[in-house]
MARBA-131673 format. One line per 2 residues: number of its first residue (from 1); for each residue x, y, z of N, C-alpha, C, O. Coordinates in steps of 0.1 Angstrom, whole numbers, padded with zeros to 4 digits. Layout:
BEGIN
NUM> X Y Z X Y Z X Y Z X Y Z | ...;
END
This chain:
BEGIN
1> 1210 0280 0824 1220 0273 0818 1233 0272 0827 1237 0283 0832 | 1238 0261 0829 1250 0259 0838 1262 0262 0829 1262 0262 0817;
3> 1273 0266 0836 1286 0269 0829 1295 0258 0832 1294 0250 0842 | 1306 0257 0824 1316 0247 0826 1329 0254 0829 1333 0263 0822;
5> 1336 0250 0840 1348 0256 0844 1360 0246 0843 1358 0234 0847 | 1370 0250 0836 1381 0241 0833 1395 0248 0836 1397 0259 0831;
7> 1403 0242 0844 1416 0248 0846 1425 0245 0834 1426 0234 0829 | 1431 0256 0828 1438 0255 0816 1453 0258 0818 1461 0255 0809;
9> 1457 0264 0829 1471 0266 0832 1471 0270 0847 1460 0270 0854 | 1482 0272 0853 1483 0275 0867 1475 0287 0871 1477 0298 0865;
11> 1465 0285 0880 1456 0295 0885 1449 0303 0873 1447 0315 0874 | 1446 0295 0863 1439 0301 0851 1428 0292 0847 1430 0280 0845;
13> 1416 0297 0846 1404 0289 0844 1396 0294 0832 1393 0306 0831 | 1392 0285 0823 1383 0288 0812 1369 0286 0817 1366 0275 0823;
15> 1360 0295 0814 1346 0295 0819 1338 0295 0806 1336 0305 0800 | 1332 0283 0803 1324 0281 0791 1309 0284 0794 1303 0277 0802;
17> 1304 0295 0788 1290 0299 0791 1280 0294 0781 1269 0298 0781 | 1285 0285 0772 1276 0280 0761 1276 0289 0749 1283 0299 0748;
19> 1268 0286 0739 1268 0293 0726 1256 0302 0725 1245 0300 0731 | 1258 0313 0718 1247 0323 0716 1237 0318 0706 1241 0309 0697;
21> 1225 0323 0706 1215 0318 0697 1215 0323 0683 1207 0319 0675 | 1224 0333 0680 1223 0340 0667 1234 0334 0658 1231 0329 0647;
23> 1247 0335 0662 1258 0330 0654 1263 0316 0659 1271 0310 0652 | 1258 0312 0670 1263 0299 0676 1277 0300 0681 1285 0290 0681;
25> 1282 0312 0685 1295 0314 0690 1296 0310 0705 1288 0314 0713 | 1305 0301 0707 1307 0297 0721 1314 0308 0729 1323 0315 0724;
27> 1308 0311 0741 1313 0322 0749 1322 0316 0760 1318 0310 0770 | 1335 0319 0759 1345 0314 0769 1352 0326 0775 1359 0333 0768;
29> 1351 0328 0787 1358 0338 0795 1369 0331 0802 1369 0319 0804 | 1379 0339 0807 1391 0334 0814 1393 0341 0827 1393 0353 0827;
31> 1393 0333 0838 1395 0339 0851 1410 0336 0856 1414 0325 0856 | 1417 0347 0859 1431 0346 0864 1431 0349 0879 1428 0360 0883;
33> 1434 0339 0887 1433 0340 0901 1446 0345 0907 1457 0339 0904 | 1446 0356 0914 1458 0361 0920 1454 0371 0931 1442 0371 0935;
35> 1464 0378 0936 1460 0388 0947 1450 0398 0941 1441 0402 0949 | 1451 0402 0929 1442 0410 0922 1436 0403 0910 1441 0404 0899;
37> 1425 0395 0912 1420 0386 0901 1416 0394 0889 1412 0406 0890 | 1416 0388 0877 1412 0394 0865 1403 0385 0857 1405 0372 0857;
39> 1394 0390 0850 1385 0383 0841 1387 0388 0827 1386 0401 0824 | 1390 0380 0817 1392 0384 0803 1381 0379 0794 1376 0367 0795;
41> 1375 0388 0786 1364 0385 0777 1352 0380 0783 1348 0368 0782 | 1345 0389 0790 1332 0385 0797 1321 0382 0788 1311 0375 0792;
43> 1322 0386 0775 1311 0383 0765 1299 0391 0766 1299 0403 0771 | 1288 0386 0761 1275 0393 0761 1270 0396 0776 1275 0390 0785;
45> 1261 0404 0777 1255 0406 0790 1248 0393 0795 1249 0390 0807 | 1242 0386 0786 1236 0373 0790 1246 0364 0796 1244 0356 0805;
47> 1258 0363 0789 1269 0355 0794 1274 0360 0807 1277 0352 0816 | 1276 0373 0808 1281 0379 0821 1271 0376 0832 1276 0373 0844;
49> 1258 0376 0830 1248 0372 0840 1250 0358 0844 1249 0355 0856 | 1253 0349 0835 1255 0335 0839 1267 0333 0847 1268 0325 0857;
51> 1278 0341 0844 1290 0341 0852 1286 0345 0867 1291 0338 0876 | 1279 0356 0868 1276 0360 0882 1267 0351 0889 1267 0350 0901;
53> 1258 0343 0882 1250 0334 0889 1258 0322 0895 1253 0315 0904 | 1271 0321 0890 1280 0311 0896 1291 0318 0904 1302 0312 0906;
55> 1288 0331 0908 1299 0339 0914 1304 0333 0928 1315 0335 0932 | 1295 0325 0935 1299 0319 0947 1311 0309 0945 1321 0309 0952;
57> 1310 0302 0934 1320 0292 0930 1332 0299 0925 1344 0295 0928 | 1330 0310 0917 1341 0317 0911 1347 0328 0919 1358 0333 0916;
59> 1340 0333 0928 1344 0345 0937 1346 0357 0928 1356 0364 0929 | 1337 0360 0919 1339 0371 0910 1337 0384 0916 1342 0394 0911;
61> 1331 0385 0928 1329 0398 0934 1343 0404 0938 1343 0416 0942 | 1353 0396 0938 1366 0401 0942 1374 0406 0930 1386 0410 0931;
63> 1368 0406 0918 1376 0409 0906 1382 0423 0907 1375 0433 0911 | 1395 0424 0904 1401 0437 0903 1401 0443 0889 1399 0455 0887;
65> 1402 0434 0879 1402 0439 0865 1393 0430 0857 1392 0418 0859 | 1386 0437 0848 1378 0430 0837 1383 0436 0824 1383 0448 0822;
67> 1388 0427 0815 1395 0431 0803 1389 0424 0791 1392 0413 0788 | 1380 0431 0784 1376 0426 0771 1387 0428 0761 1394 0438 0760;
69> 1390 0418 0752 1400 0419 0742 1396 0430 0732 1405 0437 0727 | 1383 0432 0730 1379 0443 0722 1364 0445 0725 1358 0437 0732;
71> 1358 0455 0719 1345 0460 0724 1333 0454 0715 1322 0458 0717 | 1336 0444 0707 1325 0437 0700 1316 0431 0710 1320 0427 0721;
73> 1303 0430 0706 1293 0425 0716 1296 0412 0722 1294 0410 0734 | 1302 0402 0715 1305 0389 0720 1317 0388 0729 1321 0378 0733;
75> 1324 0400 0731 1336 0400 0739 1334 0410 0751 1338 0407 0762 | 1329 0421 0748 1327 0432 0759 1313 0437 0761 1312 0447 0768;
77> 1303 0431 0754 1290 0436 0755 1284 0437 0770 1276 0445 0773 | 1289 0428 0778 1284 0427 0792 1292 0436 0802 1290 0435 0814;
79> 1301 0444 0797 1310 0452 0806 1302 0462 0814 1304 0462 0826 | 1292 0469 0808 1284 0478 0816 1276 0471 0827 1275 0476 0838;
81> 1271 0460 0824 1263 0452 0834 1272 0448 0845 1268 0449 0857 | 1284 0443 0842 1294 0439 0853 1298 0451 0861 1301 0450 0873;
83> 1299 0463 0855 1303 0475 0862 1293 0478 0873 1296 0482 0884 | 1280 0475 0870 1270 0477 0880 1270 0467 0891 1268 0470 0903;
85> 1273 0455 0887 1273 0444 0897 1285 0442 0905 1285 0437 0916 | 1297 0446 0900 1310 0445 0907 1316 0458 0908 1325 0462 0900;
87> 1312 0466 0918 1316 0480 0918 1330 0484 0921 1335 0495 0919 | 1338 0474 0925 1352 0477 0928 1362 0474 0916 1374 0476 0917;
89> 1356 0468 0906 1365 0464 0894 1368 0476 0885 1361 0485 0884 | 1380 0474 0879 1385 0484 0869 1384 0477 0855 1388 0465 0854;
91> 1380 0484 0845 1379 0479 0831 1390 0484 0823 1393 0496 0823 | 1396 0475 0815 1407 0479 0807 1403 0478 0792 1398 0468 0788;
93> 1405 0489 0785 1401 0490 0771 1412 0496 0762 1420 0504 0767 | 1412 0492 0750 1421 0499 0740 1416 0513 0739 1404 0516 0741;
95> 1425 0523 0736 1421 0537 0736 1410 0540 0725 1402 0549 0727 | 1409 0531 0715 1399 0533 0704 1386 0527 0708 1376 0529 0701;
97> 1385 0520 0720 1373 0514 0724 1367 0520 0737 1356 0519 0740 | 1376 0527 0744 1372 0532 0757 1360 0542 0756 1350 0541 0764;
99> 1360 0551 0747 1349 0561 0745 1336 0554 0742 1326 0559 0746 | 1337 0544 0734 1324 0537 0730 1319 0529 0742 1307 0526 0743;
101> 1328 0525 0751 1323 0517 0763 1315 0527 0772 1306 0523 0779 | 1320 0539 0773 1313 0549 0782 1300 0554 0775 1291 0558 0782;
103> 1300 0555 0762 1288 0560 0755 1286 0550 0743 1291 0552 0732 | 1278 0540 0746 1277 0529 0736 1266 0530 0726 1263 0521 0719;
105> 1261 0542 0723 1250 0544 0714 1254 0540 0700 1246 0533 0693 | 1266 0543 0695 1271 0539 0682 1274 0524 0681 1271 0518 0671;
107> 1279 0519 0693 1281 0505 0693 1267 0497 0691 1267 0488 0683 | 1257 0502 0698 1244 0495 0697 1239 0496 0683 1233 0486 0678;
109> 1241 0507 0677 1236 0508 0663 1243 0498 0654 1237 0492 0645 | 1257 0497 0656 1264 0487 0648 1260 0473 0651 1259 0464 0642;
111> 1258 0470 0664 1254 0456 0668 1240 0453 0662 1238 0441 0658 | 1231 0462 0660 1219 0459 0654 1220 0455 0640 1213 0447 0635;
113> 1230 0461 0633 1232 0457 0619 1237 0443 0618 1234 0436 0608 | 1246 0439 0627 1252 0426 0627 1243 0415 0633 1241 0404 0627;
115> 1237 0418 0645 1230 0408 0652 1215 0408 0651 1208 0400 0656 | 1210 0419 0645 1196 0420 0643 1190 0431 0653 1196 0433 0663;
117> 1179 0437 0649 1173 0447 0657 1169 0443 0671 1170 0452 0680 | 1166 0431 0673 1161 0426 0686 1172 0419 0694 1169 0410 0702;
119> 1185 0422 0691 1195 0413 0697 1195 0414 0712 1199 0404 0719 | 1190 0425 0718 1190 0426 0733 1180 0416 0739 1182 0413 0751;
121> 1170 0411 0732 1161 0402 0737 1167 0389 0742 1164 0383 0752 | 1178 0385 0734 1184 0372 0737 1198 0374 0743 1203 0365 0750;
123> 1205 0385 0740 1219 0387 0744 1220 0397 0755 1231 0398 0761 | 1210 0404 0758 1210 0414 0769 1214 0428 0764 1219 0429 0754;
125> 1211 0438 0773 1213 0452 0769 1228 0455 0770 1236 0449 0777 | 1232 0465 0762 1246 0471 0763 1245 0483 0771 1239 0493 0767;
127> 1251 0483 0783 1251 0494 0793 1264 0501 0793 1274 0495 0790 | 1264 0514 0797 1276 0521 0797 1285 0518 0809 1280 0514 0820;
129> 1298 0519 0807 1308 0517 0818 1312 0531 0823 1316 0540 0814 | 1311 0535 0836 1314 0548 0840 1329 0551 0837 1338 0543 0838;
131> 1331 0564 0832 1345 0567 0828 1355 0565 0839 1367 0562 0836 | 1352 0568 0851 1361 0567 0862 1365 0552 0866 1373 0550 0875;
133> 1358 0543 0859 1361 0529 0862 1370 0523 0851 1373 0511 0851 | 1374 0531 0841 1381 0526 0829 1396 0530 0830 1400 0541 0833;
135> 1405 0520 0827 1419 0522 0825 1421 0521 0810 1418 0511 0804 | 1427 0531 0804 1429 0531 0789 1443 0525 0787 1453 0531 0792;
137> 1444 0514 0779 1456 0507 0778 1466 0514 0769 1462 0522 0760 | 1479 0512 0771 1490 0516 0762 1496 0504 0757 1497 0493 0763;
139> 1501 0505 0744 1507 0493 0738 1520 0489 0745 1529 0497 0747 | 1520 0476 0750 1532 0471 0756 1532 0473 0771 1542 0468 0778;
141> 1523 0480 0777 1523 0482 0792 1519 0469 0799 1514 0460 0793 | 1523 0468 0812 1520 0457 0820 1511 0461 0832 1512 0472 0837;
143> 1502 0452 0836 1494 0453 0848 1498 0442 0857 1497 0430 0854 | 1502 0445 0869 1506 0435 0879 1494 0431 0887 1487 0439 0893;
145> 1492 0418 0888 1481 0412 0895 1485 0406 0909 1477 0404 0918 | 1498 0404 0910 1504 0397 0922 1516 0389 0917 1527 0395 0914;
147> 1514 0376 0917 1525 0368 0911 1527 0370 0897 1538 0367 0892 | 1517 0374 0890 1518 0375 0875 1516 0389 0871 1510 0398 0878;
149> 1521 0392 0859 1519 0405 0852 1512 0402 0839 1514 0392 0832 | 1503 0411 0835 1497 0410 0822 1502 0420 0813 1501 0432 0816;
151> 1508 0416 0801 1513 0425 0791 1502 0428 0781 1496 0418 0776 | 1499 0440 0778 1488 0444 0769 1495 0448 0756 1504 0457 0755;
153> 1490 0442 0745 1495 0444 0732 1484 0448 0722 1474 0441 0721 | 1486 0459 0715 1476 0463 0705 1477 0453 0694 1487 0449 0689;
155> 1465 0449 0689 1464 0438 0680 1454 0441 0669 1443 0434 0668 | 1456 0451 0661 1445 0455 0651 1444 0446 0639 1453 0437 0637;
157> 1434 0447 0632 1431 0439 0620 1417 0434 0621 1408 0439 0613 | 1414 0425 0630 1400 0421 0632 1392 0433 0636 1380 0434 0631;
159> 1397 0441 0645 1391 0454 0649 1402 0463 0653 1413 0459 0658 | 1400 0476 0650 1411 0486 0654 1413 0488 0669 1423 0493 0673;
161> 1403 0483 0677 1403 0484 0691 1406 0471 0698 1402 0469 0710 | 1414 0462 0692 1417 0449 0697 1430 0449 0706 1440 0455 0702;
163> 1429 0442 0717 1440 0440 0726 1443 0425 0726 1434 0417 0725 | 1456 0421 0727 1459 0407 0731 1467 0408 0744 1474 0418 0746;
165> 1465 0398 0753 1470 0399 0766 1479 0387 0769 1474 0376 0767 | 1491 0389 0773 1500 0378 0777 1503 0378 0792 1506 0388 0798;
167> 1502 0366 0797 1504 0363 0812 1518 0359 0814 1523 0349 0808 | 1525 0366 0823 1539 0363 0826 1541 0349 0834 1551 0343 0833;
169> 1530 0346 0841 1531 0333 0850 1531 0321 0841 1538 0311 0844 | 1522 0321 0831 1520 0308 0824 1524 0309 0809 1525 0299 0802;
171> 1527 0321 0804 1530 0323 0790 1518 0323 0781 1519 0323 0769 | 1506 0322 0787 1494 0321 0780 1491 0335 0773 1494 0345 0778;
173> 1486 0334 0760 1482 0346 0753 1467 0345 0751 1462 0336 0745 | 1460 0355 0756 1446 0356 0754 1444 0365 0741 1445 0377 0741;
175> 1440 0358 0731 1441 0363 0717 1428 0368 0712 1428 0373 0700 | 1417 0367 0719 1404 0372 0713 1401 0366 0700 1401 0354 0698;
177> 1400 0375 0690 1398 0370 0676 1410 0374 0667 1410 0373 0655 | 1421 0378 0673 1433 0382 0666 1440 0371 0659 1448 0373 0649;
179> 1438 0358 0663 1445 0347 0657 1434 0337 0652 1437 0325 0651 | 1423 0342 0647 1413 0334 0641 1403 0328 0650 1403 0330 0662;
181> 1394 0320 0643 1382 0314 0650 1383 0299 0648 1384 0295 0636 | 1382 0292 0659 1381 0277 0658 1367 0273 0663 1363 0277 0674;
183> 1361 0263 0656 1349 0257 0661 1351 0242 0662 1360 0237 0657 | 1341 0236 0668 1342 0221 0669 1340 0214 0655 1343 0203 0653;
185> 1336 0222 0645 1333 0217 0632 1344 0220 0621 1342 0216 0610 | 1355 0226 0625 1364 0230 0616 1378 0223 0617 1388 0229 0613;
187> 1378 0212 0623 1390 0203 0623 1402 0210 0629 1413 0208 0624 | 1400 0218 0639 1411 0225 0646 1419 0234 0637 1431 0236 0639;
189> 1412 0240 0627 1418 0250 0619 1413 0264 0623 1401 0266 0623 | 1422 0273 0626 1418 0287 0630 1415 0295 0617 1424 0299 0610;
191> 1402 0298 0614 1399 0306 0602 1399 0321 0606 1395 0325 0616 | 1404 0329 0596 1404 0343 0598 1390 0348 0600 1381 0343 0593;
193> 1388 0358 0609 1375 0364 0611 1375 0379 0608 1383 0386 0614 | 1367 0383 0599 1368 0397 0595 1355 0404 0589 1355 0407 0577;
195> 1345 0405 0597 1334 0413 0593 1338 0427 0591 1347 0432 0598 | 1333 0434 0580 1337 0448 0578 1334 0457 0590 1323 0454 0597;
197> 1342 0467 0593 1354 0470 0587 1366 0461 0592 1367 0459 0604 | 1373 0456 0583 1384 0446 0586 1396 0450 0577 1395 0454 0566;
199> 1407 0448 0583 1420 0452 0577 1429 0440 0576 1436 0437 0586 | 1429 0432 0565 1437 0420 0565 1452 0422 0565 1460 0414 0568;
201> 1456 0434 0560 1470 0437 0561 1475 0439 0576 1485 0433 0580 | 1467 0447 0583 1470 0448 0598 1469 0435 0605 1476 0432 0614;
203> 1459 0427 0600 1457 0414 0606 1469 0405 0605 1473 0399 0615 | 1475 0405 0594 1487 0397 0592 1499 0403 0600 1507 0395 0605;
205> 1500 0416 0601 1511 0422 0609 1509 0418 0624 1518 0415 0631 | 1496 0418 0628 1493 0414 0642 1497 0399 0644 1502 0395 0655;
207> 1494 0390 0635 1497 0376 0636 1512 0375 0638 1517 0367 0647 | 1520 0382 0630 1535 0382 0632 1539 0387 0645 1548 0382 0652;
209> 1533 0398 0650 1536 0404 0662 1534 0394 0674 1542 0393 0683 | 1522 0388 0674 1519 0379 0685 1527 0366 0684 1531 0361 0695;
211> 1531 0362 0672 1540 0350 0671 1554 0353 0678 1560 0345 0684 | 1558 0366 0676 1571 0370 0682 1571 0370 0697 1582 0370 0703;
213> 1560 0370 0703 1559 0369 0718 1562 0355 0723 1563 0353 0735 | 1563 0345 0714 1565 0331 0718 1556 0326 0729 1560 0321 0739;
215> 1543 0327 0727 1533 0322 0737 1534 0307 0739 1538 0300 0729 | 1531 0302 0751 1531 0288 0753 1517 0282 0751 1516 0270 0749;
217> 1507 0290 0753 1493 0286 0752 1485 0297 0745 1488 0309 0748 | 1476 0293 0736 1467 0303 0730 1453 0301 0736 1448 0290 0736;
219> 1448 0311 0742 1434 0311 0749 1424 0318 0740 1424 0330 0739 | 1416 0310 0733 1406 0315 0723 1393 0318 0731 1389 0311 0739;
221> 1387 0330 0727 1375 0334 0734 1363 0326 0729 1353 0326 0736 | 1363 0319 0718 1352 0312 0713 1355 0297 0712 1348 0289 0706;
223> 1366 0293 0719 1370 0279 0718 1376 0274 0731 1368 0273 0741 | 1389 0272 0732 1395 0268 0745 1410 0271 0744 1414 0277 0734;
225> 1417 0267 0754 1431 0269 0754 1438 0258 0746 1435 0247 0748 | 1448 0262 0738 1455 0252 0729 1470 0254 0731 1475 0266 0732;
227> 1477 0243 0730 1492 0243 0732 1499 0242 0719 1511 0243 0719 | 1492 0239 0708 1499 0237 0695 1501 0251 0688 1496 0254 0678;
229> 1509 0259 0695 1509 0274 0692 1514 0276 0678 1508 0283 0670 | 1526 0271 0675 1532 0274 0662 1523 0269 0650 1522 0276 0640;
231> 1517 0257 0651 1509 0252 0640 1497 0261 0638 1494 0265 0627 | 1490 0265 0649 1478 0273 0648 1481 0287 0642 1474 0292 0634;
233> 1492 0293 0647 1496 0306 0641 1499 0305 0627 1496 0314 0619 | 1507 0295 0623 1511 0293 0609 1498 0291 0600 1498 0297 0589;
235> 1489 0283 0605 1477 0280 0597 1468 0293 0595 1463 0295 0584 | 1466 0301 0605 1458 0312 0604 1464 0323 0594 1458 0329 0587;
237> 1478 0324 0595 1484 0333 0586 1484 0328 0572 1481 0336 0562 | 1485 0315 0569 1485 0309 0556 1471 0311 0550 1469 0315 0538;
239> 1460 0309 0558 1447 0311 0553 1444 0325 0550 1437 0328 0540 | 1448 0334 0559 1446 0348 0556 1453 0353 0543 1447 0361 0536;
241> 1465 0348 0541 1472 0351 0529 1465 0346 0517 1464 0353 0507 | 1460 0334 0518 1453 0328 0506 1440 0335 0504 1437 0338 0492;
243> 1432 0339 0514 1420 0347 0512 1423 0360 0505 1416 0364 0495 | 1433 0367 0509 1437 0380 0503 1441 0378 0489 1437 0386 0480;
245> 1449 0368 0486 1453 0365 0472 1441 0362 0463 1440 0367 0452 | 1432 0354 0468 1420 0350 0460 1412 0363 0457 1407 0365 0445;
247> 1409 0371 0467 1401 0383 0465 1408 0393 0455 1401 0398 0446 | 1421 0395 0456 1428 0405 0448 1428 0400 0433 1425 0408 0424;
249> 1430 0387 0431 1430 0382 0417 1416 0382 0411 1415 0386 0399 | 1406 0379 0419 1393 0379 0414 1388 0394 0411 1381 0396 0401;
251> 1392 0403 0419 1388 0417 0416 1395 0422 0403 1389 0429 0395 | 1408 0418 0402 1415 0422 0389 1408 0416 0377 1409 0422 0366;
253> 1402 0404 0379 1395 0398 0368 1380 0403 0366 1373 0399 0357 | 1376 0413 0374 1363 0419 0373 1352 0411 0379 1340 0413 0375;
255> 1354 0401 0387 1344 0393 0393 1335 0400 0403 1340 0410 0410 | 1323 0397 0405 1314 0403 0415 1316 0397 0428 1322 0386 0430;
257> 1310 0403 0438 1312 0399 0452 1307 0384 0454 1313 0377 0462 | 1296 0381 0448 1290 0368 0450 1300 0357 0445 1302 0347 0452;
259> 1306 0359 0433 1315 0349 0428 1328 0349 0436 1333 0338 0438 | 1333 0360 0441 1345 0360 0449 1342 0353 0462 1351 0345 0467;
261> 1331 0355 0468 1327 0348 0481 1327 0333 0478 1332 0325 0487 | 1321 0329 0467 1321 0314 0464 1335 0309 0463 1337 0297 0467;
263> 1344 0316 0457 1358 0311 0455 1364 0309 0469 1371 0299 0471 | 1363 0319 0478 1369 0318 0491 1363 0306 0499 1371 0298 0505;
265> 1350 0305 0498 1344 0294 0506 1347 0281 0501 1349 0271 0508 | 1348 0280 0488 1353 0267 0482 1367 0263 0487 1369 0252 0490;
267> 1375 0273 0487 1389 0271 0492 1389 0267 0507 1395 0257 0511 | 1381 0274 0515 1380 0272 0529 1375 0258 0533 1379 0252 0542;
269> 1365 0253 0525 1358 0241 0528 1367 0229 0527 1365 0218 0533 | 1378 0230 0520 1388 0220 0519 1395 0217 0533 1401 0206 0535;
271> 1394 0227 0542 1399 0225 0555 1389 0221 0566 1393 0219 0577 | 1377 0218 0562 1367 0215 0571 1361 0201 0568 1360 0197 0557;
273> 1357 0194 0579 1350 0181 0577 1335 0183 0575 1329 0173 0572 | 1330 0195 0575 1316 0198 0574 1313 0203 0560 1321 0211 0554;
275> 1301 0200 0555 1297 0206 0542 1295 0221 0543 1297 0228 0533 | 1290 0225 0554 1286 0239 0557 1296 0245 0567 1297 0239 0578;
277> 1303 0256 0564 1311 0262 0573 1303 0270 0584 1291 0274 0580 | 1308 0272 0596 1300 0280 0605 1297 0294 0599 1305 0299 0591;
279> 1286 0299 0603 1281 0312 0597 1290 0323 0599 1291 0332 0590 | 1297 0324 0610 1307 0335 0612 1318 0335 0603 1323 0345 0599;
281> 1322 0323 0598 1333 0322 0588 1328 0326 0575 1335 0334 0568 | 1316 0322 0571 1311 0326 0558 1309 0341 0558 1311 0348 0548;
283> 1304 0347 0569 1302 0361 0570 1315 0369 0569 1315 0380 0564 | 1326 0363 0574 1338 0370 0575 1345 0372 0561 1353 0381 0559;
285> 1340 0365 0551 1345 0367 0537 1343 0381 0533 1351 0387 0525 | 1332 0387 0537 1328 0400 0533 1338 0411 0537 1340 0421 0530;
287> 1345 0408 0548 1355 0418 0552 1367 0419 0543 1372 0430 0540 | 1371 0407 0538 1382 0407 0528 1378 0414 0515 1385 0422 0509;
289> 1366 0411 0510 1361 0417 0498 1360 0432 0499 1364 0440 0490 | 1354 0437 0510 1352 0451 0512 1365 0458 0513 1366 0469 0507;
291> 1375 0453 0520 1388 0459 0521 1395 0461 0508 1398 0472 0504 | 1396 0450 0500 1404 0451 0488 1396 0458 0477 1402 0465 0468;
293> 1382 0458 0477 1375 0466 0468 1376 0481 0471 1377 0489 0461 | 1377 0484 0483 1379 0498 0487 1392 0504 0482 1393 0516 0479;
295> 1402 0495 0481 1415 0499 0476 1415 0503 0461 1424 0509 0456 | 1405 0498 0454 1404 0500 0440 1395 0512 0437 1393 0515 0425;
297> 1389 0518 0447 1380 0529 0445 1386 0542 0451 1394 0541 0460 | 1382 0554 0446 1387 0566 0452 1382 0567 0466 1372 0563 0470;
299> 1391 0573 0475 1387 0574 0489 1375 0583 0491 1373 0593 0485 | 1367 0579 0501 1355 0586 0504 1355 0589 0519 1361 0582 0527;
301> 1349 0600 0523 1348 0604 0537 1337 0597 0543 1325 0598 0539 | 1340 0589 0553 1329 0581 0560 1331 0582 0575 1342 0586 0580;
303> 1321 0580 0583 1322 0579 0597 1329 0567 0602 1326 0556 0596 | 1337 0567 0612 1344 0556 0617 1334 0546 0623 1325 0549 0630;
305> 1335 0533 0619 1326 0523 0624 1333 0517 0636 1345 0518 0638 | 1325 0511 0645 1330 0505 0657 1329 0490 0657 1332 0484 0667;
307> 1324 0484 0646 1323 0469 0646 1336 0463 0642 1337 0451 0642;
END
């Protein structure tokens, strides 16, 4: 499969590796060309392999930094593979993701629940990243590439190990899933994405935090770069607020999960030109339900999930 390369800002390129066969998520990585080049959101191992197959055109062997916005399979699953193939690169992870990158057994277990037992057959294996190749991010720190600096911002909600990255040269914000998911079928509306464990309260705080950075461009990992920044941020916040309100009122009324899910999806479909929403949006409803239902139950001791 060939990839598509598009310049989206000064010395900044979106690399579209196509859609995965399970959820149909478009895999878009971003290459920042500088004295010390960086790649953001390499995606699955299968996507990372496609990137390397075009490495002559992209000059990926010179990469200094590889930065997944978070360690979910569709953003950082190919990190270990790239660590083997590009031995001089440094990987940047949120502190809550770094340990799972070096020892991915719990990650793999979680991925099997979400993507199916045989996910590696189509998406590739999840390999460990050597600890000495990892830089553990601090909230608000900057990494200098040359002409540009990358500011790293903790962005929890979608996942506790989520980073958002802002580029000083272009004002672009690489937002991963922190500002919603846009597909070609959803009329340019960014829908909240929240498979459990998901924290919609932290998600809204993150939306406000990223809005305060005044980005000039939003670079989505499953879509493309967009310049309608204020509109998109306002819409994802409004939808997240509406989803939370629907769930809380329905729980107060004693409704079951199926009925609550139907309510949210009915509301969401008003924003889509398609009769059927993308499966990732339908699946994300469960994150809202699980979060607010847990608030109505006594706390229980559970192992931390990494999804």
